[in-house]
N, C-alpha and C positions, 0 to 999 in steps of 0.2 A: 698563297700557295695552295694548290690542290693537295688533299691528303693522299698519301701513297696507299697502295693496295693493303688490305688487312693482312693477307697471307704473308706479305714481306715483313710486316711488323712483328707478326707471330714468330716467324722463323728467326728474326733478329733477337727477339727476347730469349728464345731457348738457346741459341748459340752463345749469347752473351752470358747467360746464367750457368751454362754448362762448360763454357771455355773451350768449345770444340764444335766444328761443323759436323764431325763424324758422329758425336754423341747426340747432337741435336737431330740429325737424320734418323738415328735409331729410335729416339724417343717419339718422333712424329710419324714414324713408319714411312719415310720417304728416302730417296737417294741422297748421298752427300752432294752430288752434282746439283740437285734441285735446291738444296740449301744455299749453295755458293751462288746459284743464278739469282735467287730471290734477294740475297744480300747485296750483290752487285747492282741489281735493279733498284734497290732502296737507296744505295749510295749515289747512283746516277740521278735518281729523282731528288734527293736532297742536296746534291752538289757538294758532298764531302765524303771522306773516308771514315768509316766507322770502326774498322778492325785493323790492326796491325797483323799481318800474316807472316808467320814464322814456319819453319819446317815441321815442327812437332806440336805447335800450339798457336793459338790466336790470342790477342789482347785488344781490349777496347782502346780506341783513341780517346783523346779528350772530349771530342764531340760525341762519340759512342757512349762515354760515361755520363755526359749531360742528358742524352736521350733516354737512357734505360729506365730511370725511375718514373719518368712520365709514361712510358709504355707499360711498365708494371701497373701503375695506377689505372690506366685506361682499361686494361684487361680485367682488373679487379672489378671495375665498374660494370663492365660487360657481363662478367660471370654473375655478379649480384643481380643484375636485371633479369638474366635468364632464370636464376633460382627463384626470384619473386614470382615469375609467371608460372613456374612448375610447382610452387608450394601450394598446399591445400589451404584455401582461405577459410574453411570451416571444418577443422579436424574433428570436432565433436558432433557434427551433424551429417548424416548420410542421407542424401536425396535420391530416391529411386523412381525411375519412370518404368512402369510395369503394365503389361496388358491387363485390362480389367478382369478377364476370366482367369488369368493366372494369379492375379492378386487375390481374388475372391476364393478360388478353389484350392490354391497350393501355398501361396505365401503367407496369407494372413493366419491360417491355422498353425503355422510353424514359426513365425517371426519372433514369438515370445522367447523361444530357445536362444536366438541370437542376442536378444536384449538381456536375458539373464547372464549369458556369457560376457557381454560387454555393456555394462550398465552406464558407462560414461559416454556412450554413443547414442544420440537420439536418431531414430529412424523416421524419415518422412516419405510416404508412399503416394505417388501421383498415378492413379489407375487410368492410363490413357494410351491409345494406340497412335496418337498424333506424333508428328516429328518433333524432336526436342531440340532446343537451342542450347547446347552445352556451353557455348561461349558466353551466353548471357546468364549462366549459373542456374538454369532451370532444373538441371539434374547432374548427379555425379556419375550415374550409371544407368543403363537401360537393360531390361530383360525382355527379349524378343522371341517370338516363335516364327522362324523363317529359314532363309538359305544362308544367312551369315554374311551377306554382302551388303555392307552399310558404308557408303562412300565417305572418306575422311575419318572414319572411326576404326578403332581396333576392336575385334570381336573374338570371343573365346567360346568354343562349343561346351555346353553344360551337360546335355542329355538328349537322347532321342525319345520317341514316343510311339505308341500304337493306337489305332482306332479300334474300339470294341463295340459290339452290339450290347447295349446296356438297357435294363428295365427294372421296375419294381418287382421284388420277389413275388412269384406266382403268376406274373403277367404272361410269361412265356414258359412253356413246358419243354425242356431240351429233349425229352423222350419222344415228343411228337414231331411230325414233319414241320419244318420251319416255314415253308412257303405258305401254307394256309394260315398260320398264326400271324405272319407279316401282313397278309391281305386283310385279316380281320381286325387289326390294331391300328390305332392312330400312330403316325410316324413323325419324329421331330427332327428337323434338319438344322444343323449348325451351318450357317452360311459361310463356309470356308473351303478351300481347294481339297484338303485332306478328307473332310467329311463327305463332300460331294462325290469324290472319287471312290471312297469306301462304300457308299450306298450304291453307286454304279456297278461296282464289282459284285456286291451282294445280289443285286437285281439280275445281273447276267447269270450268276451261279444258280439262282432260283428260277430262272427263265421268266422273270416278271417284267422285263423291259418291253415297252410297247403299249398297247391299248389298255391293258389291265394293270398298268404301273400304278401303285398306290400313291395317294396324295400326301403332301407334307404340311405340317405346321413349321414355317421357316422362321428362325430366330437368328439374328446376327450377333450372338454372344454366347459363347460356350458355357458360361456360368448359368445363364438363364435356361439353356437347353438341359443342363444337369438338374436345375430346380424343378423344371416341368416334368422331367423323367422321375425324379424322386417323388413327385406329387401323384404319380400314376397316370399322367396325361398321355402317355404313349411310350413307344420305343425310341430310344435315342442312340446316335452313333457318337461316342465320347472318347476322349483321350484318356489313356490309363493313368498318366501322372496326375490328371485333375480329379479322379474319382477314387484314389487309393483309400482315403478315410472312409468313404461310403461303402466301399467293398469290404474293408476290414470289419465294419460294424454291421454288415449284413443288410444295409439299407438299399443296396442295389445288387443285382446279379448281372453276369455277362454270359452270353452264349458261348459254350465251350468250343464250338466248330468254326468260330469266325474271329479273325484278328488280322489286321492289315497294318504294315509299317507305314508311318507317316513319311511324306516327302520332306516336310518341314522339321526343324529341330530347335531346341532352346539355346539361345546365345546370350552371353553377357557382352554388352557393347558400350563403348564410350571412347573418349579421347585417349590416345596411348599413354599420355602423361598421368591420367587419373589412376592407371593400374599400378603406379608407384606409391600412391598415397596409402598410409598406414591403415585407415579405416576401410578402404577398398580391398586391401589384401586380406584383412580379417573377415570381411563379408564374403569374398570370393571363396576362401577356405571353408567357411561355414556352409555356404550355398552347395558347393561340390560334395561335402560330407552328407548333407541332406539327400541329395540326389543319389549318391552311392549307397545310402542306407536302405533305399527302397528295394 
């Protein structure tokens, strides 16, 4: 015999345990008519009556009493199977997939704070911008800088950022015209949409677009752009979140008259079930606290 629909078995279980179609309907947030229809369908499928229907109550028939323990056991197995999938296979290890620039400039200088607060959780950081196979266990979470649209994943906004014109102290004099100083300095381009847009806005503002447009050293990594800027190799367009320590230590300066909001933002991303894991909740709380303290 072909198995009856799962819904009809679920409705039978609740009606049998509660002794009422009405209470079963309230528990399952459906109508009483829906309960009655599914029970009749199940009885037709099995070719027997499962309930004795009275004016104010229902009672299981002998066949109904015979069926109920098997249905209970079946749903217990189903629930256990779902829990096994949702459970964290490595509760003491947190695997993070993080953009290399964010790992170098932001996360690594701060992660010891999380480790001190939660010494029983080992943190593994994969600095990569490649797609992650969460189903294969390659990562528990990803931290990305983008628009927040990651198909099949849950994402939460962490923070926004701004592009700043940054340089080694003394390289640019804010009291003098910026245009001539830009023309006479080497420029360092982070190959990303926000940096390219910011440089374009600055060039338009300074009337540098066109034949006299300065040339760039182009680097496809914000952390390396920062290192080159720190070394005095030129003027860089850098994200505020990534250079906070260097600004605080006086290792970098920013021009006071230029700041552009990024189109991209920082997101925490991963399978929706991972956000229920204890270690993920702890890390999310810590991460938001770090961003909010800036």
